[in-house]
DOZA-571270 format. One record per atom (N, C-alpha, C, CB): residue in one letter; z, y, x. Coordinates in steps of 0.1 Angstrom, whole numbers, plus 5000, padded with zeros to 4 digits. Atoms other than C-alpha are relative to their C-alpha. Last residue first. Glycine has a CB too. Layout:
% residues N
AZYX...
% end
This chain:
% residues 152
T501450035000T468553855082T499649934987T499649925012G500849905007G471854035080G498549975000G500350135005V500649924990V473853845106V499050104994V499249915010Q499149934991Q476353715082Q499350095010Q500849895007L499449895007L473753645054L501050085010L500849954988R501049905002R471653425077R500650134994R498949954992T500349944987T474753235089T499050114998T499549905010K498949924996K475853165053K499750085013K501249915002L499949885008L472453055043L501150095004L500149964985L501149924996L472252805072L500050144992L498649934998E499749954987E475652665064E498950105006E500249895010T499149895002T474752635028T500550065013T501249954991P500749885005P471652425037P501050124998P499349974988N500749934990N473852195059N499250124995N499049905007T499749865000T476152105031T499350085011T501550015003I500149945013I474751765022I500250155000I500949944990A501450005004A474151645057A499850074987A499549854999A500849914992A477551755068A498650014996A500149965015A499649865004A479351585039A499250105008A501550025003L500549985013L477451255046L500350144995L500649904989C501549994998C478151265083C499450034986C499449885006G500449874994G481851335076G498650035002G500750015014S499749905010S482251045051S499750145006S501450004995M500950015012M480550805075M500250114990M500149874994S501349964995S482450925106S499050004989S499549915011G500049854998G485750905088G498750055004G501150045010A499949945013A485050555076A500050155001A501349954993I501350025006I483850445111I500050064986I499749844998I501049924993I486850595128I498749994993I499949965015K499849865004K489250445103K499050095006K501450045004L500449995014L487750095107L500250154995L500849914991G501550015001G488050125145G499550024986G499549875005L500649884996L491650245143L498550004999L500450035014G499449914990G492949945125G499250135002G500349935013Q499949885007Q491849755094Q500750115009Q500849994987E501249924996E490649465116E500050144992E498749934996A500049964986A494049295116A498950105003A500049885009Q498949914999Q494149295078Q500150055014Q501349944996R500449875006R490749135077R501050115001R499749984985Q500849934990Q491848865102Q499550144994Q498749915004Q499249974989Q494648755079Q499250085010Q500649885006Q499149905003Q492448765048Q500850055012Q501049964989P498750045005P489648555063P501050114998P500649895009V499050014989V486348735068V501349954994V500150135008S500250134994S483748675040S501049975012S498649995005S499450115008S485248965021S499849865005S499450014986Q499550104991Q484549215049Q500549884993Q501150055010L501250074995L482449425026L500449895010L499250115008A500550105010A485649495007A498849935005A499750084987V499150115000V487249655038V499449894990V501450044996L500250084987L484249875043L500949885000L500350095012T501350075001T484349975006T499849925013T498950104998R499950125009R488050055009R498849924999R500550054986K499250104993K487450275039K500249884992K501450065004T500950054990T484650465021T500749895008T499550105010P500950095006P486850514991P499149935010P499250074990A499350125005A489650655014A499049904992A501150044990Y499550094989Y487350885034Y500649884994Y501050085008L500850125000L485351025004L500549905011L498650025002G499950085013G487851294995G499349875001G499550084989L498750065001L488251425031L500249914988L501050124998R499550064987R484651475040R501449944998R500150115011L500750124996L483351525005L500649935012L498650025002G499850105010G485951774993G499449875004G499550054987G498650055000G486051965025G500249894990G500950124998Y499750064988Y482251985027Y501449945001Y499750095012L500750124998L481652064991L500449925012L498550035000L499850095012L484352314984L499349875002L499650074987G498650054999G484152465019G500349904989G501050115000R500050104990R480352485017R501449945001R499550065013A500750115006A480652674984A499949885010A498550044996V499150075010V483252894999V499449884994V500550114989S498950064992S481052975029S501049924991S500750115008P500450134995P478053025006P501049935009P498750015009A500350105011A479953284987A499549875005A498950074991L498850075005L481553445018L499749904989L500950114994G500150145000G478253515036G501249934994G499949965015K501450055001K479053875042K500149855002K499150075010T500050105010T482853945037T498549944998T500550054986L499350124995L483254125070L500149894989L501550045003A500950084991A480454365060A500849875005A499650095012S500750105007S482554475030S499149915009S499150064989M499250125002M485054655053M499249884993M501250034992G498950005010G482454915064G500749864998G499550044987E500550075012E479054885081E501150004989E499649865002N501449985003N479255115112N499649944986N499149935010R500449864999R483055155117R498550034995R500050045015L499249925009L484154815104L499550155000L501550005003I500550035014I481354635122I500750084990I500349854998S501449955002S482054815155S499549974986S499149945010T499949865002T485854755152T498650064998T500650065013S499449975012S485254385147S500150154997S501549944999M501050045010M482854365176M500550034986M499649855001S501049895000S485254555199S499049974989S499350015013V499449885005V488054315189V499050124999V501250055009I499750025015I485954005193I500650124994I500949884998G499050105003G484554115227G500349994985G501450035007L498849955006L481354305232L501049894998L499850074986P499350095010P478554205255P501350074995P500349875007K498750034994K476554495271K500849924990K500850135004Q498849955006Q473154475256Q501249965007Q500149964985G499949864997G469854435276G501250064993G498850074995Q499849954987Q469054095262Q500150155001Q498849955009V500849884999V469753975227V500250055014V500450114990Q501450044999Q470953615228Q499150125002Q499649924988A500150074987A474653705235A498549975002A500949885001Q500049894989Q474453955206Q499749945013Q501350084999L501449945001L473553665182L499950105011L499850064986Q501050104995Q476653475194Q498650054999Q500149874991L499850014985L478853785190L499049905006L501449965004R500649884994R477453835155R500150005015R500650134994T501450015002T478353485145T499250115006T499649984985K500450104991K481853515159K498549985000K500749874997C500049944987C482353845141C499549905010C501550045004V501049904999V481253695108V500050065014V500350124989D501350074999D483353385114D498950105001D499849914988I500150044986I486453605120I498749935003I501249905004P500249884992P485853785087P499949965015P501150104998N501449955000N485353435070N499850135009N499650034986T500750014987T488653295082T498650065000T500049865004F499249934990F490853395052F499350015014F501349945001C499949865005C488353305024C500750085011C500850014987T501249934996T487552985044T500050154996T498849934993A499949974986A491152865041A498850085005A500149885009S499049904999S490852875004S500250055014S501449954994A500649875005A487552685004A501050115001A499649984985V500949954990V489152415027V499450134995V498949905002A499249964988A492152365004A499050065011A500749875006L499349885003L490052374972L500750055013L500949994989G501049895000G487652104986G500750144998G499049984989S500549984987S490451874995S499150125001S499349875006I498949944992I492151914962I499650035014I501349915000G499749875004G488951854943G501150075008G500550004986L501149914997L487751554962L500350154997L498749964992D500149994985D491151384961D498950105004D499849865006L498949924996L491351454924L500150025015L501349944994Y500449875004Y487851314918Y501150105003Y499750014985V501049944990V488751004938V499750154996V498849925001P501450015004P491750924915P499150085010P499850064986I500549875003I495150904934I498549984996I500250105011A501049944991A496250544934A499650134994A498849905001R501349995007R499450464915R499150075010R500150094987K500850124998K502550334934K498750004992K500849884996G499550115009G504850614921G499149885000G500250044987I500249975015I503050914934I500449884992I498650054998A499649865003A504250914971A499950034985A499250105008E498650005001E503950534974E500550144995E500649975014Q499650085012Q500250544965Q501650004999Q499549855001K500449925012K499650824990K500449934987K498550034999S499049915002S501550635017S499750094988S500250095012T500149884992T499150345013T501250104997T498750074998M500049885008M500050005000M500050125009M501250004990
% end
């Protein structure tokens, strides 16, 4: 039995609840980190432009605020939140079902050996699979976010 099942009275948390809570957590954090992400993206773009003296994060933030105003630090927020909801929800929410499916696929393996194989390797594979799926699905929102942040 997992610690999640023990924590809620030995009932499994529904997948949709896991997806929703994970997505909301990542989306909420995104709202606070988006201004830093805007500055980071602009710094990366600036590094590619030749002939400009590189700015630091504080100078870049000050420059954005002075030249474009506070609203410039929220550029790309909508796709960032959408990505956070999807990516966070899928990556974290699909981990447990993916792990259960991988265990079920081992049905031809004897029970004792199956329990022994549910260690770190299975967790890495389940995490990689759920993370790859989430990244593939949310890649377009990442591109849109970056384009909005740099103003192209």
